[in-house]
C-alpha positions in Angstrom: -5.9 71.5 3.6 -8.9 71.7 6.3 -10.2 74.1 8.3 -10.4 75.1 11.5 -13.5 76.2 13.8 -14.2 77.6 17.0 -16.9 77.1 18.8 -17.7 79.7 21.4 -19.9 81.4 23.7 -19.6 84.4 25.6 -21.2 83.2 28.9 -21.1 79.5 30.3 -24.0 76.7 30.2 -25.1 77.9 27.0 -25.3 74.6 24.6 -21.9 74.8 22.9 -21.5 70.7 24.0 -25.5 70.0 22.9 -25.0 72.3 19.5 -21.6 70.3 18.2 -22.9 67.3 19.2 -26.2 68.1 16.4 -24.8 69.7 14.1 -22.0 66.7 13.6 -24.7 63.8 14.1 -26.5 65.8 11.1 -23.7 66.8 9.3 -22.7 63.2 8.4 -25.5 63.0 6.4 -25.1 66.0 4.2 -20.9 66.4 4.1 -18.8 63.9 2.1 -18.2 60.3 3.3 -14.4 60.8 3.1 -14.7 63.7 5.0 -12.9 63.2 8.3 -13.5 65.5 11.0 -11.5 65.4 14.2 -13.5 67.1 17.7 -11.3 68.9 20.1 -12.6 69.7 23.4 -10.9 72.2 25.6 -13.1 71.9 28.5 -10.9 69.1 29.5 -12.1 65.5 28.6 -15.0 65.0 31.4 -17.2 67.1 29.5 -20.6 66.9 28.4 -19.5 66.1 24.7 -17.8 62.9 25.1 -20.5 61.9 27.2 -23.2 62.5 24.6 -21.2 60.6 22.0 -20.2 57.9 24.0 -16.4 58.5 24.3 -13.9 56.5 26.7 -11.8 59.4 28.2 -9.8 56.6 29.9 -8.4 55.6 26.6 -8.6 58.2 23.9 -5.5 60.7 22.9 -5.5 64.0 24.9 -3.6 67.0 22.7 -1.6 67.4 26.1 0.1 63.9 24.8 0.4 64.9 21.4 2.4 67.9 22.1 4.6 65.4 24.4 5.5 63.1 21.5 5.8 66.2 19.3 8.5 67.4 21.5 10.2 64.3 21.3 10.2 64.3 17.4 7.9 60.9 17.6 5.8 60.6 14.6 1.8 59.3 15.9 -0.6 57.8 13.4 -3.5 59.8 14.8 -5.7 58.1 12.4 -5.1 54.8 14.8 -5.1 56.7 18.1 -7.4 58.4 18.5 -11.0 57.7 19.1 -13.4 57.9 16.8 -16.4 56.8 15.4 -16.7 56.4 11.9 -15.1 59.4 10.6 -15.5 61.4 13.1 -12.4 61.7 15.9 -12.3 63.0 19.7 -10.0 64.9 21.2 -9.9 65.9 25.0 -7.1 67.8 27.1 -6.3 66.4 30.7 -3.8 69.4 32.1 -6.9 71.2 34.2 -8.1 74.3 32.3 -5.3 74.0 30.2 -3.0 76.4 32.4 -0.2 74.5 32.2 0.3 74.0 28.2 2.5 76.2 26.2 -0.3 77.8 24.0 1.5 78.3 20.9 2.3 74.3 21.5 -1.5 73.8 21.1 -2.3 76.9 18.6 0.8 74.6 16.6 -0.4 71.2 16.8 -4.1 72.2 16.2 -2.7 74.1 12.8 -0.8 70.3 12.0 -4.2 69.0 12.3 -5.1 70.6 9.1 -3.2 68.2 7.1 -4.9 65.1 8.5 -8.3 66.0 8.9 -10.6 68.2 6.4 -12.4 69.8 9.5 -11.0 70.4 13.5 -13.5 72.0 15.6 -12.8 72.9 18.8 -15.1 73.3 21.9 -13.8 76.2 23.7 -13.8 77.4 26.9 -16.4 79.2 27.3 -16.1 83.1 28.9 -13.2 86.0 28.1 -10.8 84.6 31.0 -9.0 82.0 29.1 -6.3 83.2 27.2 -5.8 80.6 24.7 -9.7 80.4 23.9 -9.3 84.1 23.2 -6.6 83.6 20.5 -8.3 80.8 19.2 -11.6 82.3 18.6 -9.4 85.1 16.7 -6.7 82.8 14.6 -9.0 79.5 13.4 -9.9 80.2 10.2 -13.5 80.8 11.3 -15.2 81.1 14.5 -19.1 80.1 15.4 -20.4 82.3 18.4 -23.3 81.3 20.3 -25.5 84.5 21.8 -28.0 84.9 24.1 -31.5 86.5 23.7 -30.7 88.9 26.7 -30.1 92.5 26.6 -27.7 92.6 29.8 -25.5 90.0 28.0 -26.0 91.5 24.6 -24.6 94.5 25.3 -21.5 93.1 27.2 -20.8 91.2 24.2 -18.1 91.8 21.7 -19.3 90.9 18.3 -16.2 91.6 16.0 -14.8 88.5 15.1 -13.3 89.1 12.1 -13.6 85.5 11.0 -17.0 84.5 12.8 -19.3 82.4 10.3 -22.0 81.9 12.2 -23.9 83.7 15.2 -26.5 81.1 16.7 -29.2 82.7 19.1 -29.4 79.6 21.5 -32.7 78.7 23.4 -34.7 81.0 21.1 -38.3 82.3 21.8 -39.9 84.2 19.3 -41.9 86.3 21.9 -39.3 87.7 23.4 -37.3 91.1 22.7 -34.6 91.3 20.9 -35.6 89.0 17.7 -32.2 88.0 15.8 -33.0 90.4 13.1 -33.0 93.2 15.8 -29.4 91.8 17.4 -27.7 91.6 13.9 -29.4 95.2 13.5 -28.5 96.8 17.1 -25.4 94.7 17.5 -24.2 95.7 13.7 -23.1 91.6 13.4 -21.4 91.5 9.5 -22.5 87.4 9.5 -25.4 85.2 8.9 -27.2 85.1 12.6 -29.6 81.8 13.2 -31.8 80.8 16.1 -32.1 77.3 18.1 -35.4 77.5 19.9 -35.4 76.3 23.3 -36.6 72.2 23.0 -38.0 70.3 25.8 -38.2 67.3 24.1 -34.5 67.3 23.1 -33.5 68.0 26.6 -35.9 65.2 28.1 -34.2 62.6 25.7 -31.2 63.7 26.8 -31.3 63.2 29.9 -32.8 59.5 29.6 -29.5 58.7 27.8 -31.6 58.6 24.5 -30.5 61.3 22.6 -29.2 59.1 19.6 -32.9 58.3 19.1 -33.7 62.4 18.9 -31.9 63.4 15.3 -35.1 61.6 13.8 -37.6 63.0 15.4 -39.4 65.8 13.2 -39.1 68.7 15.7 -38.3 72.9 14.8 -35.0 72.4 16.9 -33.9 69.3 14.0 -35.1 71.9 11.2 -32.9 74.1 12.2 -29.9 72.1 13.3 -30.1 70.6 9.4 -30.5 74.2 8.0 -27.3 75.3 10.2 -25.4 71.6 9.1 -25.8 72.7 5.7 -25.0 75.8 5.7 -21.8 75.2 7.9 -20.8 72.0 5.6 -21.6 74.5 2.3 -19.2 77.2 3.6 -16.3 74.8 4.9 -16.3 73.4 1.9 -17.5 69.6 2.7 -20.6 69.2 1.7 -22.0 66.5 -0.3 -22.3 67.0 -4.1 -25.1 64.9 -4.7 -25.7 65.7 -8.1 -22.1 64.6 -8.9 -22.8 61.5 -6.9 -26.2 60.2 -9.4 -23.7 61.0 -12.4 -21.0 58.8 -10.8 -23.8 56.4 -10.2 -25.0 55.9 -13.4 -21.6 56.0 -15.1 -20.8 53.0 -13.1 -24.4 51.3 -13.5 -24.1 51.7 -17.7 -20.1 51.3 -17.6 -19.1 48.5 -20.2 -17.2 46.0 -18.5 
């Protein structure tokens, strides 16, 4: 049975799509080769995330359509119908702001995907006004919450999510108060907290349509992405066992024909 992970930020434009893109790109080097990942974007099919991955929103299957097919008892082969790149699959939502969809149907559909995919990552709607998002960040197996290094924002932030796996302070500047340690202590955060520095080189290459090349750059941003990806893959249970792979490799090499 797979795991569901909601990616959420209390404010808009805090870098959820960028985070998901970089983590998935790096995780493809870390997780098991047979691990299947489904990315669901609840911000609509026109979001930044699909643009970064080069997914054609005109042909991909949306969660709205999955719900419609489920109500008609039609069985779908998701691995064939969902847009994908290697073992990473993508699904959007076509109903604007998901206001016309029954929230229970969406949650049931997402939970059903756990039988097919090892990880279901949900790019939620930022903020606190979307009812579906507020349910998801509390009911999915794990939530990753993006924070801002801003006292005004932090004082309005409610960090008490029992399923929170990781807090990430995005666009972090170590010369600015508060530090990640201070945030963890002052707001009594119960799980791991990491930081991602603001990276002008990433923004520059993304703007030039060269985001895919950035992952090979030696930057502090990429080092942090690697650490975060390894932690998430390990906690979710899809991290590649390098020792086991080497053992199997030598078994095959010396196996008698």
